[in-house]
C-alpha positions as CSV (number, residue, x, y, z in Angstrom):
1,M,82.3,121.9,25.3
2,V,82.9,122.5,21.6
3,K,79.8,122.8,19.3
4,L,80.4,120.5,16.3
5,S,79.0,120.8,12.9
6,K,77.4,117.9,11.0
7,S,80.5,117.5,8.8
8,E,82.8,117.6,11.9
9,K,80.7,114.9,13.6
10,K,80.8,112.7,10.4
11,V,84.6,113.0,10.1
12,L,85.0,112.3,13.8
13,S,82.8,109.2,13.6
14,S,85.0,107.8,10.9
15,L,88.2,108.6,12.7
16,V,87.3,107.0,16.0
17,V,86.6,103.8,14.1
18,D,89.8,103.9,12.1
19,A,92.2,106.9,12.4
20,R,94.4,105.5,9.6
21,R,91.5,105.7,7.0
22,P,92.5,107.9,4.1
23,Y,90.8,111.3,4.0
24,S,89.6,110.5,0.4
25,K,87.6,107.5,1.7
26,I,86.2,109.4,4.7
27,A,85.2,112.2,2.2
28,K,83.5,109.8,-0.2
29,D,81.6,107.9,2.5
30,N,80.3,111.2,4.0
31,K,79.7,113.1,0.7
32,L,82.4,115.6,1.5
33,T,85.5,116.8,-0.4
34,R,89.0,115.5,0.6
35,Q,90.0,119.1,1.3
36,T,87.0,119.6,3.6
37,V,88.0,116.5,5.6
38,H,91.6,117.7,5.8
39,N,90.4,121.1,7.0
40,V,88.0,119.6,9.6
41,V,90.8,117.4,11.0
42,R,93.2,120.3,11.2
43,R,90.7,122.5,12.9
44,L,89.6,119.8,15.4
45,Y,93.3,119.1,16.2
46,A,94.1,122.8,16.7
47,S,91.1,123.2,19.0
48,G,92.1,120.2,21.1
49,V,89.1,118.0,20.2
50,I,91.5,115.6,18.6
51,Q,94.4,115.2,21.0
52,K,96.6,112.7,19.1
53,F,96.6,109.8,16.7
54,T,98.0,106.7,18.2
55,A,98.1,102.9,17.9
56,Q,96.0,100.8,20.3
57,L,98.2,97.9,21.4
58,D,97.3,94.5,22.8
59,L,99.3,94.8,26.0
60,E,99.4,91.0,26.7
61,R,100.9,90.4,23.3
62,V,103.8,92.9,24.1
63,G,104.4,91.2,27.5
64,L,102.3,93.3,29.9
65,D,100.3,90.4,31.2
66,I,99.1,91.9,34.5
67,K,96.6,94.7,34.6
68,V,95.5,96.2,38.0
69,F,93.2,98.9,39.0
70,S,94.3,100.4,42.3
71,L,92.4,102.8,44.6
72,M,94.7,105.0,46.6
73,T,94.0,107.1,49.7
74,L,96.2,110.0,50.9
75,K,96.9,110.9,54.5
76,R,96.8,114.6,53.7
77,K,94.6,116.0,50.9
78,N,96.8,119.1,50.5
79,K,99.6,117.0,49.0
80,L,97.7,116.1,45.8
81,V,100.2,117.9,43.4
82,E,103.3,116.3,44.9
83,V,101.7,112.8,44.8
84,E,100.5,113.3,41.2
85,K,104.0,114.4,40.2
86,S,105.5,111.2,41.7
87,L,102.9,108.9,40.2
88,S,103.1,110.6,36.7
89,H,106.8,109.5,36.4
90,M,105.9,105.8,36.9
91,K,105.6,104.3,33.4
92,E,103.7,101.3,34.6
93,I,100.8,103.6,35.5
94,S,98.8,104.5,32.3
95,Q,96.0,106.4,33.9
96,I,95.6,108.5,37.1
97,H,92.2,109.7,38.0
98,R,91.1,111.8,41.0
99,V,87.9,110.3,42.3
100,L,85.1,111.2,44.7
101,G,84.4,109.0,47.6
102,P,86.5,107.3,50.3
103,H,89.6,107.1,48.0
104,D,91.5,109.9,46.3
105,Y,92.8,108.2,43.2
106,L,92.1,105.4,40.7
107,L,95.2,104.1,39.0
108,E,95.4,101.8,35.9
109,I,98.6,99.8,36.1
110,S,100.1,97.4,33.5
111,V,103.1,95.2,34.3
112,P,104.8,92.1,32.9
113,N,104.7,90.0,36.1
114,R,104.1,89.8,39.8
115,N,107.6,90.8,40.6
116,A,107.3,94.1,38.7
117,L,103.9,94.7,40.4
118,T,105.5,94.2,43.8
119,K,108.3,96.6,43.0
120,L,105.9,99.2,41.7
121,F,103.8,99.0,44.9
122,E,106.9,99.4,47.0
123,K,107.5,102.7,45.2
124,I,103.9,103.8,45.5
125,V,103.6,103.1,49.2
126,N,106.9,105.0,49.8
127,I,105.5,108.2,48.4
128,P,105.0,110.6,51.3
129,D,101.4,111.0,52.3
130,V,100.1,107.7,50.6
131,E,98.0,106.2,53.4
132,R,96.9,103.0,51.6
133,T,96.1,101.3,48.4
134,E,93.4,98.8,47.5
135,S,93.9,96.9,44.3
136,L,91.8,94.9,41.9
137,L,93.6,92.4,39.7
138,V,92.0,92.1,36.2
139,F,91.8,88.4,35.2
140,Q,89.7,89.0,32.0
141,T,88.7,92.1,30.1
142,V,85.2,91.6,28.7
143,K,85.0,94.9,26.9
144,Y,87.5,97.6,26.1
145,S,86.0,100.2,23.8
146,P,87.1,103.6,25.0
147,N,85.6,105.4,22.0
148,D,82.1,104.0,22.5
149,P,80.8,106.9,24.6
150,V,82.0,109.3,21.9
151,H,79.2,108.0,19.6
152,L,76.6,109.2,22.0
153,F,77.2,112.8,20.9
154,L,78.3,112.1,17.3
155,D,75.1,110.3,16.2
């Protein structure tokens, strides 16, 4: 874990709300200089605290109407690397998490329709050592705020 200064926490708090915000406005709101903000961002990026700046899309508006969370269990646990490599190449899968419990993975999947979902699962179940999947179809997202937990350590 990286120990953050007060100014680093202030800059990060501003960036997680709106990463497009000009450094001059972040500086003014936090009583810092623009150069300080620039240096903090550069340092946090170089250290890996900030991994990338990206746009958060509304997946339904771009045609990815179906979201599924799928639990996957392997036959043999010594094949994790091979299975992860196969899954990582599937663009429909946005997140792959190793999990504890009766399953080995939790996958987040976004596809445009049921036909695409069927084709994807045909590929997944044909990966050697995949024993089974158990899927949950999302019918409504009540909250999606991936940066909310960040504020627990920034405040």
